[in-house]
N, C-alpha and C positions, 0 to 999 in steps of 0.2 A: 402819325405824318398821313394826311388825306391824299389820295391819289387824285388825279386829275379829274377821273369821271367822277369820284365822289364831289369834288369841288363843283363840278358843272351841274350835277343831279341837285345839289343845294340851292344853287342860283336859279334853276331852270323855272319858267314860267309859262305853264301850259296854254295854248292857244285854241279857242273855239270860234269858229263860223258859223252864224245862224241866219240862215234864208228864210227872210219872212221874219225877222227878228225887230221889226220897229215898231209894234204893237201885239197886243193879244198874249198869247201863251208863249209866242216867240219873244218878246220882250221880257216876260217875266223869267223864262229861262236864262235869256243874258243878264239879267240883273243877279240871279241865285248864282250863276257861273263867276260874275265878277266878284259877288262878295266871297266865293270861295278862293278868290285869289288868282283866277284867270284872266288872261288877255282875252278880249272879247271884240270881236267884229261882226256887224250886222247888214244884212242888206234888205233894202225895201225900195218900194217905188214911190212913196209919198214923201214931196219936199218937206211938207209940214212937218211929218212926224220925225223924219231925219234932222231938221232943225230944232226940233223939242228936245231929241237926244243930245247933239250937240251941245244944245245950252246947258240941260240938267245933268248929263253925264258925259262929260267931256273926255274921260279916259277910254270909252268906247268908240272905236273905229265903225265910220259908216260909210255904206256905198250905195248909191243910187242905181235902181236897176229895173226895168219894165221886163219882167221874167216873159209876157206873150212874145217878145219879141226875141226870138231866138239868136238874132245876129247881136244883138244888145247883151243877151247872156253870155255869149261865147267871149265876146270882148271883155267882158266881167273877169269870165274864169281864165282868159288867157293873161291877164294883167295880175290875179292872185296867184299864178303858176309857180312864182319865186318867193310865195310867201309860206313858210311852214306853220301846218298846224294840227292837231292831235286831234280834234272831234269836230265835226261837221253836222248841224241839224238844220233839216229841210222842214220849215214850219210854214213856209207859204200856203195859202188856201184859197178856194175862189169857190162860192155857194150861191146858187140862185134855186128859190122853193120852187121847185116844178110841180108841185100840188096846189100851188096858187097861182103861178103864173107860166104861161105858154112860153117856152123855151124858144127864144128867138137867135138868130145867127150870131150877134154880139156874144151873149151870155154862154152860147154853146163854145165857142171858140175860146173864150177866155177860161172857160171852166176845164177844157181839155190844156190848154194851154199849161195853165199854172200848177193843176192837180195831177197830169199826167207827163206831158212831153218836156217841160221845164225840170219837175223832178228829176226823169231819166238823165236828161242834160247833166244836170249837176251831180247826181250819183255816179254816173260814168267818169267825168272829171274827177271827182273827189277820191272815188276807189283807185284812179290811176296815180293818182298825187301821193296818196298814204302808201300804195305798194313801193313807189319809188324812195319814200323817208322811212319805212318801217324798219331798216335795220340801224340805221342811225340813231331812230328813237329808242330802240330796244338798248342801244349801246348807253346811252345817258340815264337810261332808268326813268323815262318820264311816263307820263299815262298811257295806258294800252291805247292805240288808236281806235277810233270808233266812228261810225257813219248811223245816225238816228232820222226815222222820218216820222212826221206826225200824219197820221191818216186819219181814220173815224171809225166806230164801232158800226157804222153804217155799213164800212167795208166788209164786215165780217159775215153778212147775208148774202146767202148766195139765192136769188129768186128773179125769175126774167124781166119781173116789172120793175126793178130797180131803176133809180134815176140815174142820170149820167155822172152827177156829184159820186152816189154810191159806186157804181161802177168804176169809176175812175180811182177812187179808194182802195176798191179791192185790187183794181190793177195794181198800186203801190204796194199793198202788203205783200202781193206775189212775187213783185219785183225786188222786194227787199230781202226776202226768203231766198231768192236765187242770188243775190250778192251775198247773203249770209253763208250760204254753201260754197260759193267760190272765191270767199276771201278767208277761208279757214287755214290755208298754207301759208299765209302772211300774218296770221295771227291779229287781224283786222275784226274787231266787233260791230255787228251789225243789228239794231234793234228797230223796231217797228212799233208805234204808238197807237192803239186804236182806243180812244177814250169816248165816254157821251158826252153830255153837254158840260161846257166850260163856262162860266158867267164872265165872258169876255164884253168889251162893248162893243164888238162886231155883231154877237148874238143879240144883245140888247137891241142894237140898232134894227136888227132883223125881224124883231118882235116889239115894234113901238116904243121902246125904251126901257121894256120892263121882261126880261125872260125868266122870272121866278116860278113862272107856272111848269117850265120843262121838267119833264120827270128825273129825278136823281141829280139835278143839276148841281155842280160843285164849284167852288170856289177857285180861281187861279193857284192860289197858294196850296191848296189840297192838291190840284193837279201837277203842280211843278213837284210836290212831295212825292206823289205815285211814279212820275216819268223818272225822275232821278233815282228812285228805288229799283225801277226797272232796269235803267242802266247799270246800276251798281251790281245787281242780281244777274245781268246779261240775260234777260228774257226775251226770246224771239221775237214774240207777239203779245205784248202788255194790254189786255184789255180790261177797263176799269169804267165808273165802280163797281165793286164786285155785285151787287144786284143786278145792272144791266148784263154783265159777263153771264150770269146765270140764266137770265132770260133769252138772250140771244143763242146760247148753247142749246135751250130747251127748245126754242122755235127752229134750230136748225136740225133737230132730231126729229121733226114732226114729218109726216110722208109730204112729198113735194107738193102734190095737189093742195093738201089742205094748207100748207104753209103758204103757196100762192095766192090762195083765196083770201087767208087772213090778211097778208101784207099789202095785197092790191086794194082792199076794202079799206084798211084802216091806215095806210102809209102813203098811197099814191094816189094822183090822181086818174080818172078813168081815161081808158085809153081808146 
């Protein structure tokens, strides 16, 4: 005779929320979790992308939100506060090539808002929600609660001439590490993903429709495999592909003046 807890565990469907899940790697992760049997909710700002998901993947729950508007973001989070979930992935991001384009006020505000401010707002809310839920989740033997953010390998480099994008991703990595330490007593997993180039439509759009020239570029399928493996193995900071991880590690071990000269001349525009 099965116990009530065993019966609940057998019928239980874990729920994931992906912020920035209507395109790119976020959508790829959403579809992968759906394939694994998860209930999936995604948050995005594009009405066209949301409509496309509603049409092609009706089982996925969609939410529209402009993450640059903190009031709108908070309204979304307040509305989700009664929804139980076991995993949240923050995959939203904004990028402007500061080596090519002079950073204007609109670009600056958008990158800071999406890459850092909204991320912090969402992680603060999600950690609070999971802390309230964790005892009940343990009771029914569900998936271990987890928070994951998608940063960038650009954020693993520490040098003064880094772009706003790289600095905001570096801050994301540090923030995720702090949450990981703080949530240990609650048995809540926190992982940060710092990948190299992923062959998404957004990257292609930034490169005149073809990003194949980018070094060590990987497919979204390969990226999803690496991300899921990092989550399964509970890697605090997953840096991939391996070739880029070795390169960035070697660069970070160089004397600071040498590193600054290399990256300023090769990666950044003149300041």
